[in-house]
A tleap script that builds the chain and sets N, CA, C and O, in Angstrom:
source leaprc.protein.ff14SB
mol = sequence {
  NMET GLY GLN LEU ASP GLY ARG CYS MET CYS
  GLY ALA ILE THR TYR SER SER ASP ALA ASP
  PRO LEU PHE THR ALA ILE CYS HIE CYS LYS
  ASN CYS GLN ARG GLN THR GLY THR ALA PHE
  SER LEU VAL VAL GLY VAL PRO VAL ALA ALA
  LEU ASP VAL GLN GLY GLU LEU SER ASP HIE
  VAL THR VAL GLY GLU ASP HIE GLY HIE SER
  VAL HIE ARG ARG PHE CYS GLY THR CYS GLY
  SER PRO ILE PHE SER VAL SER GLU GLY ASN
  THR ASP ILE ALA ILE ILE LYS ALA GLY THR
  LEU ASP ASP THR SER TRP LEU LYS PRO GLN
  LEU GLU VAL TRP GLY GLU SER ALA GLN ASP
  TRP VAL GLU ALA THR GLN ALA ARG PRO ARG
  LEU PRO ARG GLY VAL GLN GLN SER CALA
}
set mol.1.N position { -39.394 55.424 -74.513 }
set mol.1.CA position { -39.062 56.474 -75.266 }
set mol.1.C position { -38.875 55.326 -76.788 }
set mol.1.O position { -38.412 54.186 -76.785 }
set mol.2.N position { -39.599 56.389 -78.379 }
set mol.2.CA position { -38.642 55.088 -78.804 }
set mol.2.C position { -38.193 55.730 -79.548 }
set mol.2.O position { -37.888 56.854 -79.150 }
set mol.3.N position { -37.825 55.289 -81.425 }
set mol.3.CA position { -37.145 55.876 -82.501 }
set mol.3.C position { -37.134 57.775 -82.468 }
set mol.3.O position { -38.254 58.251 -82.281 }
set mol.4.N position { -36.258 58.557 -82.594 }
set mol.4.CA position { -35.945 59.601 -82.854 }
set mol.4.C position { -36.092 59.582 -84.360 }
set mol.4.O position { -35.223 59.152 -85.118 }
set mol.5.N position { -37.526 60.196 -84.823 }
set mol.5.CA position { -37.526 60.765 -86.183 }
set mol.5.C position { -37.700 62.015 -86.684 }
set mol.5.O position { -38.070 62.888 -85.899 }
set mol.6.N position { -37.446 62.382 -88.223 }
set mol.6.CA position { -37.168 63.608 -88.288 }
set mol.6.C position { -36.781 64.501 -89.285 }
set mol.6.O position { -36.064 63.905 -90.089 }
set mol.7.N position { -36.936 65.642 -89.577 }
set mol.7.CA position { -36.786 66.564 -91.081 }
set mol.7.C position { -37.019 66.780 -90.971 }
set mol.7.O position { -37.764 66.875 -89.996 }
set mol.8.N position { -36.547 67.971 -92.893 }
set mol.8.CA position { -36.604 69.362 -92.699 }
set mol.8.C position { -38.141 69.633 -92.983 }
set mol.8.O position { -39.109 68.875 -93.030 }
set mol.9.N position { -37.974 71.231 -93.184 }
set mol.9.CA position { -39.410 72.020 -93.756 }
set mol.9.C position { -40.128 71.069 -94.519 }
set mol.9.O position { -41.216 70.607 -94.177 }
set mol.10.N position { -39.216 70.636 -96.059 }
set mol.10.CA position { -39.800 69.874 -97.108 }
set mol.10.C position { -39.994 68.670 -97.470 }
set mol.10.O position { -40.815 68.106 -98.193 }
set mol.11.N position { -38.992 68.317 -96.773 }
set mol.11.CA position { -38.659 67.095 -96.779 }
set mol.11.C position { -37.644 65.930 -97.763 }
set mol.11.O position { -37.648 64.736 -98.063 }
set mol.12.N position { -36.829 67.160 -98.003 }
set mol.12.CA position { -35.544 66.529 -99.063 }
set mol.12.C position { -34.762 66.285 -97.967 }
set mol.12.O position { -34.093 65.319 -98.333 }
set mol.13.N position { -34.494 66.504 -97.072 }
set mol.13.CA position { -33.648 65.353 -95.447 }
set mol.13.C position { -34.668 64.880 -94.651 }
set mol.13.O position { -35.806 65.349 -94.654 }
set mol.14.N position { -34.161 63.651 -93.737 }
set mol.14.CA position { -34.686 63.229 -93.198 }
set mol.14.C position { -33.754 62.658 -92.004 }
set mol.14.O position { -32.598 63.071 -91.908 }
set mol.15.N position { -34.304 61.637 -91.031 }
set mol.15.CA position { -33.246 61.701 -90.192 }
set mol.15.C position { -34.360 60.343 -89.008 }
set mol.15.O position { -35.579 60.238 -88.869 }
set mol.16.N position { -33.266 59.597 -88.430 }
set mol.16.CA position { -33.391 58.444 -87.680 }
set mol.16.C position { -33.088 57.872 -86.666 }
set mol.16.O position { -33.216 56.671 -86.904 }
set mol.17.N position { -32.684 58.051 -85.432 }
set mol.17.CA position { -32.127 57.144 -84.560 }
set mol.17.C position { -32.706 56.443 -83.598 }
set mol.17.O position { -33.729 56.723 -82.972 }
set mol.18.N position { -31.866 55.327 -83.485 }
set mol.18.CA position { -32.508 54.095 -82.431 }
set mol.18.C position { -32.543 54.234 -81.230 }
set mol.18.O position { -33.127 53.506 -80.427 }
set mol.19.N position { -31.435 55.916 -80.848 }
set mol.19.CA position { -30.139 55.813 -79.458 }
set mol.19.C position { -31.375 55.713 -78.893 }
set mol.19.O position { -32.364 55.601 -79.617 }
set mol.20.N position { -31.509 55.750 -77.108 }
set mol.20.CA position { -31.769 56.763 -76.629 }
set mol.20.C position { -30.723 58.651 -76.518 }
set mol.20.O position { -29.565 59.049 -76.645 }
set mol.21.N position { -31.844 59.122 -76.267 }
set mol.21.CA position { -31.224 60.360 -76.359 }
set mol.21.C position { -29.782 61.128 -74.814 }
set mol.21.O position { -30.039 61.289 -73.621 }
set mol.22.N position { -28.533 61.387 -75.478 }
set mol.22.CA position { -27.709 61.307 -74.565 }
set mol.22.C position { -27.800 63.015 -73.649 }
set mol.22.O position { -27.035 63.545 -72.843 }
set mol.23.N position { -29.382 63.542 -74.388 }
set mol.23.CA position { -29.039 65.100 -73.298 }
set mol.23.C position { -30.630 65.540 -74.185 }
set mol.23.O position { -31.049 65.072 -75.243 }
set mol.24.N position { -31.088 66.311 -73.528 }
set mol.24.CA position { -32.391 67.594 -74.036 }
set mol.24.C position { -31.895 68.771 -72.742 }
set mol.24.O position { -31.927 68.771 -71.511 }
set mol.25.N position { -31.304 70.006 -74.139 }
set mol.25.CA position { -31.315 70.804 -73.515 }
set mol.25.C position { -32.051 72.885 -74.255 }
set mol.25.O position { -32.553 73.178 -75.340 }
set mol.26.N position { -31.854 73.440 -73.489 }
set mol.26.CA position { -32.458 74.558 -74.166 }
set mol.26.C position { -30.734 75.225 -74.279 }
set mol.26.O position { -29.860 74.774 -73.539 }
set mol.27.N position { -30.456 76.270 -75.246 }
set mol.27.CA position { -28.372 76.964 -75.281 }
set mol.27.C position { -29.361 78.077 -76.456 }
set mol.27.O position { -29.994 78.211 -77.504 }
set mol.28.N position { -28.766 78.702 -75.089 }
set mol.28.CA position { -28.774 80.903 -75.694 }
set mol.28.C position { -28.220 81.026 -76.456 }
set mol.28.O position { -28.068 82.071 -77.089 }
set mol.29.N position { -27.702 79.929 -76.656 }
set mol.29.CA position { -25.525 80.872 -76.956 }
set mol.29.C position { -26.251 81.741 -78.322 }
set mol.29.O position { -27.246 81.170 -78.769 }
set mol.30.N position { -25.917 82.861 -78.923 }
set mol.30.CA position { -26.011 83.892 -80.042 }
set mol.30.C position { -25.849 82.675 -81.779 }
set mol.30.O position { -26.349 82.953 -82.869 }
set mol.31.N position { -25.098 81.538 -81.481 }
set mol.31.CA position { -24.799 81.305 -82.790 }
set mol.31.C position { -26.242 80.673 -82.903 }
set mol.31.O position { -26.585 80.728 -84.084 }
set mol.32.N position { -27.624 79.850 -81.780 }
set mol.32.CA position { -27.974 79.444 -81.920 }
set mol.32.C position { -29.322 80.382 -81.915 }
set mol.32.O position { -30.221 80.256 -82.746 }
set mol.33.N position { -29.323 80.844 -81.402 }
set mol.33.CA position { -30.453 82.136 -81.530 }
set mol.33.C position { -30.611 82.875 -83.240 }
set mol.33.O position { -31.567 82.820 -84.012 }
set mol.34.N position { -29.374 83.487 -83.386 }
set mol.34.CA position { -29.727 83.599 -84.910 }
set mol.34.C position { -29.483 82.730 -85.777 }
set mol.34.O position { -29.500 82.965 -86.985 }
set mol.35.N position { -29.216 81.581 -85.243 }
set mol.35.CA position { -29.414 79.863 -86.622 }
set mol.35.C position { -31.451 79.652 -86.313 }
set mol.35.O position { -32.148 78.945 -87.041 }
set mol.36.N position { -31.723 80.055 -85.707 }
set mol.36.CA position { -33.548 79.110 -85.125 }
set mol.36.C position { -34.095 80.726 -85.187 }
set mol.36.O position { -35.322 80.812 -85.129 }
set mol.37.N position { -33.357 82.018 -85.297 }
set mol.37.CA position { -34.574 83.370 -85.072 }
set mol.37.C position { -34.631 83.417 -84.381 }
set mol.37.O position { -33.416 83.328 -84.199 }
set mol.38.N position { -35.176 83.547 -82.999 }
set mol.38.CA position { -35.273 82.989 -82.161 }
set mol.38.C position { -34.784 82.819 -80.896 }
set mol.38.O position { -33.554 82.860 -80.940 }
set mol.39.N position { -35.169 82.657 -79.862 }
set mol.39.CA position { -34.356 83.237 -78.187 }
set mol.39.C position { -33.200 82.324 -77.521 }
set mol.39.O position { -32.211 82.572 -76.831 }
set mol.40.N position { -33.810 81.106 -78.070 }
set mol.40.CA position { -33.018 79.658 -78.122 }
set mol.40.C position { -33.480 79.133 -79.099 }
set mol.40.O position { -34.259 79.442 -80.002 }
set mol.41.N position { -32.424 77.604 -78.568 }
set mol.41.CA position { -32.371 76.659 -79.171 }
set mol.41.C position { -32.418 75.591 -78.181 }
set mol.41.O position { -31.700 75.576 -77.182 }
set mol.42.N position { -33.744 74.211 -78.638 }
set mol.42.CA position { -34.102 73.493 -77.790 }
set mol.42.C position { -33.567 72.101 -78.670 }
set mol.42.O position { -33.752 71.817 -79.853 }
set mol.43.N position { -32.757 71.289 -77.485 }
set mol.43.CA position { -31.489 70.443 -79.220 }
set mol.43.C position { -32.097 69.084 -78.093 }
set mol.43.O position { -32.542 69.205 -76.951 }
set mol.44.N position { -31.892 67.722 -78.985 }
set mol.44.CA position { -31.690 67.246 -78.208 }
set mol.44.C position { -29.955 66.108 -78.531 }
set mol.44.O position { -30.068 65.656 -79.670 }
set mol.45.N position { -29.310 65.877 -78.227 }
set mol.45.CA position { -27.659 65.291 -78.503 }
set mol.45.C position { -28.122 63.513 -78.663 }
set mol.45.O position { -28.779 62.736 -77.971 }
set mol.46.N position { -27.606 63.448 -79.562 }
set mol.46.CA position { -27.191 61.862 -79.486 }
set mol.46.C position { -26.065 61.168 -80.172 }
set mol.46.O position { -25.720 61.707 -81.224 }
set mol.47.N position { -25.357 60.005 -79.791 }
set mol.47.CA position { -24.546 59.452 -80.200 }
set mol.47.C position { -24.980 59.856 -82.143 }
set mol.47.O position { -26.092 59.847 -82.670 }
set mol.48.N position { -23.837 60.118 -82.678 }
set mol.48.CA position { -23.408 60.295 -84.246 }
set mol.48.C position { -23.364 59.309 -85.335 }
set mol.48.O position { -23.636 59.297 -86.536 }
set mol.49.N position { -22.740 58.164 -84.110 }
set mol.49.CA position { -23.113 56.708 -84.998 }
set mol.49.C position { -24.446 56.031 -85.064 }
set mol.49.O position { -24.772 55.013 -85.674 }
set mol.50.N position { -25.297 57.008 -84.123 }
set mol.50.CA position { -27.085 56.240 -84.401 }
set mol.50.C position { -27.978 57.230 -85.020 }
set mol.50.O position { -29.209 57.256 -85.005 }
set mol.51.N position { -26.844 58.330 -85.762 }
set mol.51.CA position { -27.609 58.690 -86.548 }
set mol.51.C position { -28.177 58.926 -87.936 }
set mol.51.O position { -27.924 59.926 -88.607 }
set mol.52.N position { -29.299 57.501 -88.471 }
set mol.52.CA position { -28.953 58.298 -90.057 }
set mol.52.C position { -29.793 59.382 -89.955 }
set mol.52.O position { -30.733 59.792 -89.274 }
set mol.53.N position { -28.482 59.970 -91.721 }
set mol.53.CA position { -29.984 60.736 -92.041 }
set mol.53.C position { -29.703 60.412 -93.835 }
set mol.53.O position { -28.710 59.756 -94.149 }
set mol.54.N position { -30.695 60.951 -94.955 }
set mol.54.CA position { -31.467 60.529 -95.629 }
set mol.54.C position { -31.345 61.703 -96.168 }
set mol.54.O position { -31.671 62.610 -95.402 }
set mol.55.N position { -30.859 62.157 -97.606 }
set mol.55.CA position { -30.756 63.540 -98.216 }
set mol.55.C position { -29.312 64.076 -98.027 }
set mol.55.O position { -28.377 63.348 -97.693 }
set mol.56.N position { -29.203 65.404 -98.268 }
set mol.56.CA position { -28.060 66.166 -99.783 }
set mol.56.C position { -27.911 67.067 -97.826 }
set mol.56.O position { -28.962 67.552 -97.405 }
set mol.57.N position { -26.878 67.150 -97.073 }
set mol.57.CA position { -26.867 68.128 -95.968 }
set mol.57.C position { -26.281 68.880 -96.692 }
set mol.57.O position { -25.931 68.368 -97.755 }
set mol.58.N position { -25.799 70.824 -96.421 }
set mol.58.CA position { -25.208 71.390 -96.062 }
set mol.58.C position { -24.532 71.670 -95.238 }
set mol.58.O position { -24.590 70.971 -94.226 }
set mol.59.N position { -23.448 72.964 -95.277 }
set mol.59.CA position { -23.294 72.517 -93.658 }
set mol.59.C position { -21.722 74.089 -93.789 }
set mol.59.O position { -20.853 74.392 -94.607 }
set mol.60.N position { -22.305 74.713 -92.151 }
set mol.60.CA position { -21.443 75.743 -92.119 }
set mol.60.C position { -21.353 75.458 -90.814 }
set mol.60.O position { -22.085 74.861 -90.025 }
set mol.61.N position { -19.896 76.214 -90.705 }
set mol.61.CA position { -19.397 76.029 -89.764 }
set mol.61.C position { -19.382 77.532 -88.631 }
set mol.61.O position { -19.496 78.747 -88.791 }
set mol.62.N position { -19.310 77.213 -88.237 }
set mol.62.CA position { -18.728 78.337 -86.532 }
set mol.62.C position { -18.345 77.743 -85.469 }
set mol.62.O position { -18.516 76.660 -84.908 }
set mol.63.N position { -17.385 79.390 -85.214 }
set mol.63.CA position { -16.701 79.125 -84.145 }
set mol.63.C position { -17.044 78.689 -82.328 }
set mol.63.O position { -16.222 79.330 -81.674 }
set mol.64.N position { -17.533 78.234 -81.812 }
set mol.64.CA position { -17.270 77.997 -80.419 }
set mol.64.C position { -17.142 79.029 -79.868 }
set mol.64.O position { -15.921 79.142 -79.752 }
set mol.65.N position { -17.645 79.965 -79.397 }
set mol.65.CA position { -16.785 81.064 -78.027 }
set mol.65.C position { -16.518 80.450 -77.004 }
set mol.65.O position { -15.809 81.007 -76.165 }
set mol.66.N position { -16.977 79.209 -76.793 }
set mol.66.CA position { -16.866 78.963 -74.810 }
set mol.66.C position { -15.266 77.670 -75.261 }
set mol.66.O position { -14.603 77.194 -74.339 }
set mol.67.N position { -15.050 77.443 -76.278 }
set mol.67.CA position { -14.708 75.871 -76.435 }
set mol.67.C position { -13.406 76.277 -77.717 }
set mol.67.O position { -12.624 75.336 -77.855 }
set mol.68.N position { -13.095 77.514 -78.633 }
set mol.68.CA position { -12.835 77.015 -80.042 }
set mol.68.C position { -12.826 76.394 -80.538 }
set mol.68.O position { -11.901 76.304 -81.346 }
set mol.69.N position { -13.969 75.304 -80.487 }
set mol.69.CA position { -13.246 74.753 -81.772 }
set mol.69.C position { -14.759 74.433 -83.133 }
set mol.69.O position { -15.921 74.191 -82.807 }
set mol.70.N position { -14.394 74.507 -84.153 }
set mol.70.CA position { -15.441 73.928 -85.086 }
set mol.70.C position { -16.598 73.989 -85.102 }
set mol.70.O position { -16.870 73.549 -83.985 }
set mol.71.N position { -17.711 74.272 -85.670 }
set mol.71.CA position { -18.926 73.699 -85.180 }
set mol.71.C position { -19.951 73.274 -86.520 }
set mol.71.O position { -20.388 74.076 -87.346 }
set mol.72.N position { -20.069 72.572 -86.506 }
set mol.72.CA position { -20.295 72.312 -88.244 }
set mol.72.C position { -22.153 72.057 -88.086 }
set mol.72.O position { -22.780 71.122 -87.587 }
set mol.73.N position { -22.555 73.163 -88.662 }
set mol.73.CA position { -23.723 73.116 -88.122 }
set mol.73.C position { -24.772 72.865 -89.725 }
set mol.73.O position { -24.719 73.624 -90.693 }
set mol.74.N position { -25.597 71.706 -89.630 }
set mol.74.CA position { -25.710 71.050 -90.475 }
set mol.74.C position { -27.620 70.879 -91.091 }
set mol.74.O position { -28.713 70.579 -90.611 }
set mol.75.N position { -27.042 71.293 -92.387 }
set mol.75.CA position { -28.861 72.074 -92.506 }
set mol.75.C position { -29.514 71.800 -94.118 }
set mol.75.O position { -28.744 72.284 -94.947 }
set mol.76.N position { -30.520 71.263 -94.646 }
set mol.76.CA position { -30.993 71.804 -96.298 }
set mol.76.C position { -31.079 73.431 -96.459 }
set mol.76.O position { -31.683 74.459 -96.153 }
set mol.77.N position { -29.665 72.669 -97.405 }
set mol.77.CA position { -29.901 73.387 -98.289 }
set mol.77.C position { -30.474 74.189 -99.450 }
set mol.77.O position { -29.834 74.970 -100.153 }
set mol.78.N position { -32.491 73.726 -99.615 }
set mol.78.CA position { -32.958 73.634 -100.444 }
set mol.78.C position { -34.400 74.330 -99.237 }
set mol.78.O position { -35.202 75.213 -99.539 }
set mol.79.N position { -34.356 73.910 -98.494 }
set mol.79.CA position { -35.656 75.451 -97.608 }
set mol.79.C position { -34.905 75.605 -96.029 }
set mol.79.O position { -35.661 75.799 -95.077 }
set mol.80.N position { -33.784 75.537 -95.844 }
set mol.80.CA position { -33.167 76.141 -94.690 }
set mol.80.C position { -33.187 75.263 -93.385 }
set mol.80.O position { -32.461 75.461 -92.411 }
set mol.81.N position { -33.857 74.548 -93.474 }
set mol.81.CA position { -34.398 73.796 -92.173 }
set mol.81.C position { -32.735 73.705 -91.208 }
set mol.81.O position { -31.896 73.307 -92.016 }
set mol.82.N position { -32.187 73.903 -90.051 }
set mol.82.CA position { -31.434 73.414 -88.972 }
set mol.82.C position { -31.775 72.193 -88.695 }
set mol.82.O position { -32.902 72.008 -88.236 }
set mol.83.N position { -30.908 71.103 -88.904 }
set mol.83.CA position { -30.937 69.976 -88.661 }
set mol.83.C position { -30.462 69.163 -87.483 }
set mol.83.O position { -31.038 68.389 -86.717 }
set mol.84.N position { -28.921 69.698 -87.618 }
set mol.84.CA position { -28.256 69.094 -86.146 }
set mol.84.C position { -26.497 69.797 -86.488 }
set mol.84.O position { -26.123 69.950 -87.651 }
set mol.85.N position { -25.634 70.138 -85.343 }
set mol.85.CA position { -24.779 70.481 -85.606 }
set mol.85.C position { -23.811 69.063 -85.036 }
set mol.85.O position { -24.110 67.886 -85.242 }
set mol.86.N position { -22.718 69.517 -84.353 }
set mol.86.CA position { -21.502 68.261 -84.109 }
set mol.86.C position { -19.880 69.772 -84.525 }
set mol.86.O position { -19.558 70.513 -85.454 }
set mol.87.N position { -19.343 69.395 -82.981 }
set mol.87.CA position { -18.609 69.915 -82.787 }
set mol.87.C position { -17.615 69.653 -82.706 }
set mol.87.O position { -17.726 68.559 -82.154 }
set mol.88.N position { -16.063 69.894 -82.904 }
set mol.88.CA position { -14.789 68.632 -84.046 }
set mol.88.C position { -14.708 69.065 -82.148 }
set mol.88.O position { -14.307 68.005 -81.668 }
set mol.89.N position { -14.862 69.882 -81.184 }
set mol.89.CA position { -14.990 68.902 -80.002 }
set mol.89.C position { -14.631 67.643 -78.967 }
set mol.89.O position { -13.799 67.204 -78.174 }
set mol.90.N position { -16.299 67.344 -79.794 }
set mol.90.CA position { -16.577 66.409 -79.035 }
set mol.90.C position { -17.280 65.848 -80.624 }
set mol.90.O position { -18.489 65.940 -80.409 }
set mol.91.N position { -17.164 65.500 -81.589 }
set mol.91.CA position { -16.764 64.572 -82.821 }
set mol.91.C position { -18.499 63.716 -83.139 }
set mol.91.O position { -19.338 63.574 -84.027 }
set mol.92.N position { -18.147 63.242 -81.327 }
set mol.92.CA position { -18.607 62.032 -81.773 }
set mol.92.C position { -20.894 62.059 -81.201 }
set mol.92.O position { -21.635 61.077 -81.165 }
set mol.93.N position { -21.259 63.523 -80.891 }
set mol.93.CA position { -22.428 64.450 -80.461 }
set mol.93.C position { -23.095 64.720 -81.779 }
set mol.93.O position { -22.513 65.036 -82.816 }
set mol.94.N position { -24.409 64.554 -81.610 }
set mol.94.CA position { -24.561 64.689 -82.866 }
set mol.94.C position { -25.646 65.789 -82.052 }
set mol.94.O position { -26.135 65.234 -81.068 }
set mol.95.N position { -25.899 66.535 -82.149 }
set mol.95.CA position { -27.138 68.018 -81.399 }
set mol.95.C position { -27.919 68.232 -82.582 }
set mol.95.O position { -27.416 68.795 -83.555 }
set mol.96.N position { -29.931 67.553 -82.581 }
set mol.96.CA position { -29.810 67.301 -83.197 }
set mol.96.C position { -30.841 69.205 -82.516 }
set mol.96.O position { -30.950 69.426 -81.310 }
set mol.97.N position { -31.265 69.969 -83.333 }
set mol.97.CA position { -32.566 70.649 -83.303 }
set mol.97.C position { -33.598 69.469 -83.335 }
set mol.97.O position { -33.818 68.447 -83.985 }
set mol.98.N position { -34.219 70.322 -82.047 }
set mol.98.CA position { -35.799 69.959 -82.138 }
set mol.98.C position { -37.310 70.027 -82.059 }
set mol.98.O position { -38.314 69.628 -81.468 }
set mol.99.N position { -36.708 70.983 -83.280 }
set mol.99.CA position { -38.111 71.955 -83.539 }
set mol.99.C position { -37.821 70.800 -85.147 }
set mol.99.O position { -38.518 71.093 -86.118 }
set mol.100.N position { -37.422 70.314 -85.210 }
set mol.100.CA position { -37.004 69.192 -86.796 }
set mol.100.C position { -38.263 67.741 -85.847 }
set mol.100.O position { -39.486 67.659 -85.968 }
set mol.101.N position { -37.618 67.115 -85.259 }
set mol.101.CA position { -38.174 65.934 -84.672 }
set mol.101.C position { -39.995 65.480 -85.078 }
set mol.101.O position { -40.047 66.360 -85.938 }
set mol.102.N position { -40.704 65.168 -85.108 }
set mol.102.CA position { -41.758 64.237 -86.314 }
set mol.102.C position { -42.669 64.350 -84.501 }
set mol.102.O position { -43.628 65.084 -84.260 }
set mol.103.N position { -42.120 63.584 -83.698 }
set mol.103.CA position { -42.568 63.884 -82.359 }
set mol.103.C position { -42.077 64.700 -81.078 }
set mol.103.O position { -40.990 64.255 -80.711 }
set mol.104.N position { -42.330 65.286 -80.633 }
set mol.104.CA position { -41.889 65.805 -79.762 }
set mol.104.C position { -42.691 66.075 -78.619 }
set mol.104.O position { -42.409 66.912 -77.761 }
set mol.105.N position { -43.935 65.174 -78.630 }
set mol.105.CA position { -44.103 64.759 -76.730 }
set mol.105.C position { -43.463 64.062 -75.868 }
set mol.105.O position { -43.993 63.707 -74.815 }
set mol.106.N position { -42.239 63.767 -76.190 }
set mol.106.CA position { -41.628 63.492 -74.844 }
set mol.106.C position { -40.563 64.593 -74.247 }
set mol.106.O position { -39.776 64.349 -73.332 }
set mol.107.N position { -40.677 65.781 -74.897 }
set mol.107.CA position { -39.443 66.408 -75.280 }
set mol.107.C position { -39.735 67.419 -73.368 }
set mol.107.O position { -40.695 67.932 -72.792 }
set mol.108.N position { -38.331 67.221 -73.091 }
set mol.108.CA position { -38.342 67.327 -71.280 }
set mol.108.C position { -37.553 68.722 -71.013 }
set mol.108.O position { -38.028 69.019 -69.917 }
set mol.109.N position { -36.842 69.534 -71.268 }
set mol.109.CA position { -35.179 69.927 -71.738 }
set mol.109.C position { -34.709 70.043 -69.668 }
set mol.109.O position { -34.989 70.865 -68.796 }
set mol.110.N position { -33.793 68.552 -69.689 }
set mol.110.CA position { -32.468 68.739 -68.012 }
set mol.110.C position { -32.111 69.838 -68.105 }
set mol.110.O position { -32.016 70.149 -66.918 }
set mol.111.N position { -31.681 71.153 -68.968 }
set mol.111.CA position { -30.517 72.663 -68.548 }
set mol.111.C position { -30.574 73.180 -69.715 }
set mol.111.O position { -30.954 73.107 -70.884 }
set mol.112.N position { -29.929 73.844 -68.747 }
set mol.112.CA position { -30.217 75.324 -69.990 }
set mol.112.C position { -28.525 75.804 -70.383 }
set mol.112.O position { -27.753 75.860 -69.426 }
set mol.113.N position { -28.100 76.068 -71.477 }
set mol.113.CA position { -26.569 76.715 -71.515 }
set mol.113.C position { -26.873 77.805 -72.647 }
set mol.113.O position { -27.568 78.193 -73.586 }
set mol.114.N position { -25.306 78.057 -71.416 }
set mol.114.CA position { -25.813 79.683 -72.949 }
set mol.114.C position { -26.478 81.167 -71.165 }
set mol.114.O position { -26.268 82.316 -70.776 }
set mol.115.N position { -26.950 80.440 -70.948 }
set mol.115.CA position { -27.479 81.536 -69.915 }
set mol.115.C position { -27.193 82.648 -69.724 }
set mol.115.O position { -28.029 83.170 -68.988 }
set mol.116.N position { -25.942 83.712 -70.191 }
set mol.116.CA position { -25.597 84.798 -69.651 }
set mol.116.C position { -25.756 85.256 -71.041 }
set mol.116.O position { -25.286 86.382 -71.211 }
set mol.117.N position { -26.406 84.588 -72.338 }
set mol.117.CA position { -27.274 85.099 -73.336 }
set mol.117.C position { -28.364 84.764 -73.507 }
set mol.117.O position { -29.111 84.923 -74.473 }
set mol.118.N position { -28.464 84.412 -72.821 }
set mol.118.CA position { -30.381 84.902 -72.625 }
set mol.118.C position { -31.497 85.758 -73.020 }
set mol.118.O position { -31.951 86.660 -72.317 }
set mol.119.N position { -31.783 85.533 -73.812 }
set mol.119.CA position { -33.139 87.177 -73.601 }
set mol.119.C position { -33.869 87.787 -71.812 }
set mol.119.O position { -34.312 87.072 -70.914 }
set mol.120.N position { -33.747 89.222 -71.844 }
set mol.120.CA position { -34.262 89.331 -70.909 }
set mol.120.C position { -35.161 88.625 -70.725 }
set mol.120.O position { -35.136 87.963 -69.687 }
set mol.121.N position { -36.496 88.456 -71.796 }
set mol.121.CA position { -37.479 88.481 -70.961 }
set mol.121.C position { -38.016 86.869 -70.721 }
set mol.121.O position { -39.096 86.634 -70.179 }
set mol.122.N position { -37.016 85.711 -71.251 }
set mol.122.CA position { -36.729 84.702 -71.134 }
set mol.122.C position { -35.956 84.262 -69.423 }
set mol.122.O position { -34.873 84.343 -68.844 }
set mol.123.N position { -36.991 83.904 -69.249 }
set mol.123.CA position { -36.865 84.418 -67.158 }
set mol.123.C position { -36.128 82.584 -67.017 }
set mol.123.O position { -36.406 81.746 -67.875 }
set mol.124.N position { -35.093 82.217 -65.660 }
set mol.124.CA position { -34.650 81.115 -65.245 }
set mol.124.C position { -36.037 80.249 -65.229 }
set mol.124.O position { -37.128 80.217 -65.796 }
set mol.125.N position { -35.325 79.593 -64.255 }
set mol.125.CA position { -37.216 78.613 -63.995 }
set mol.125.C position { -35.873 76.778 -63.047 }
set mol.125.O position { -35.048 75.884 -63.230 }
set mol.126.N position { -36.725 77.488 -62.156 }
set mol.126.CA position { -35.977 76.018 -60.682 }
set mol.126.C position { -35.949 74.819 -61.192 }
set mol.126.O position { -35.285 73.955 -60.618 }
set mol.127.N position { -36.760 74.478 -62.535 }
set mol.127.CA position { -36.919 72.733 -63.124 }
set mol.127.C position { -36.021 72.848 -63.688 }
set mol.127.O position { -35.940 72.024 -64.599 }
set mol.128.N position { -35.428 73.339 -63.633 }
set mol.128.CA position { -33.379 72.561 -64.298 }
set mol.128.C position { -32.542 73.831 -64.238 }
set mol.128.O position { -33.171 74.885 -64.140 }
set mol.129.N position { -31.314 73.878 -64.280 }
set mol.129.CA position { -30.072 74.115 -63.541 }
set mol.129.C position { -29.427 75.210 -65.085 }
set mol.129.O position { -28.759 74.807 -66.037 }
set mol.130.N position { -30.064 76.970 -64.753 }
set mol.130.CA position { -29.160 77.146 -65.812 }
set mol.130.C position { -28.088 77.395 -66.057 }
set mol.130.O position { -27.631 78.101 -65.158 }
set mol.131.N position { -27.152 77.139 -67.064 }
set mol.131.CA position { -25.571 77.650 -67.018 }
set mol.131.C position { -25.154 78.881 -67.712 }
set mol.131.O position { -25.299 79.129 -68.909 }
set mol.132.N position { -24.648 79.575 -66.859 }
set mol.132.CA position { -23.907 80.725 -67.398 }
set mol.132.C position { -23.203 81.096 -69.046 }
set mol.132.O position { -23.496 82.060 -69.754 }
set mol.133.N position { -22.348 80.150 -69.305 }
set mol.133.CA position { -21.746 79.360 -69.993 }
set mol.133.C position { -22.412 77.938 -70.881 }
set mol.133.O position { -23.547 77.463 -70.912 }
set mol.134.N position { -21.090 77.537 -71.571 }
set mol.134.CA position { -20.984 75.991 -71.951 }
set mol.134.C position { -20.904 74.930 -71.214 }
set mol.134.O position { -19.972 74.979 -70.411 }
set mol.135.N position { -21.642 73.823 -71.180 }
set mol.135.CA position { -20.821 72.673 -69.822 }
set mol.135.C position { -20.056 73.303 -69.754 }
set mol.135.O position { -20.084 74.301 -69.033 }
set mol.136.N position { -18.767 72.860 -70.702 }
set mol.136.CA position { -16.808 72.933 -70.373 }
set mol.136.C position { -16.368 73.600 -69.408 }
set mol.136.O position { -15.435 73.200 -68.713 }
set mol.137.N position { -17.232 75.183 -69.150 }
set mol.137.CA position { -17.497 75.645 -68.337 }
set mol.137.C position { -17.415 75.447 -66.802 }
set mol.137.O position { -16.781 75.799 -65.807 }
set mol.138.N position { -17.960 75.036 -67.022 }
set mol.138.CA position { -18.683 74.571 -65.529 }
set mol.138.C position { -18.500 73.235 -64.921 }
set mol.138.O position { -19.179 73.036 -63.913 }
set mol.139.N position { -17.673 72.209 -65.345 }
set mol.139.CA position { -17.012 71.679 -65.447 }
set mol.139.C position { -15.611 71.747 -64.338 }
set mol.139.O position { -14.663 70.979 -64.495 }
savepdb mol mol.pdb
quit
């Protein structure tokens, strides 16, 4: 897999990372549903230190129901595109919103989290595990 490059809808924010993804996942939590305006969020985890962002990001802080940590949801203040999130529970990982990637042809989610919040019509699949809550609860 090559470099991870992406951008917001208007192009004011661009990013790249040479790191291999730490994980790919589908998140069904209510905050991701609200942020994306749809049933779930497809995300890619990368080391924060390996993520190079150009442009001025805006920040909205939520509190994760599963872990109680503040989550910084970074987005473009011009077009509103969500770019990535960082939880204060693990400040070393940036969780990129995969829809902002320039090339998504390689994406294949490895797991699903917050399955208990999944929309009724989004059926579980045997292709990957679906955790009822976040990763911290399953460990």
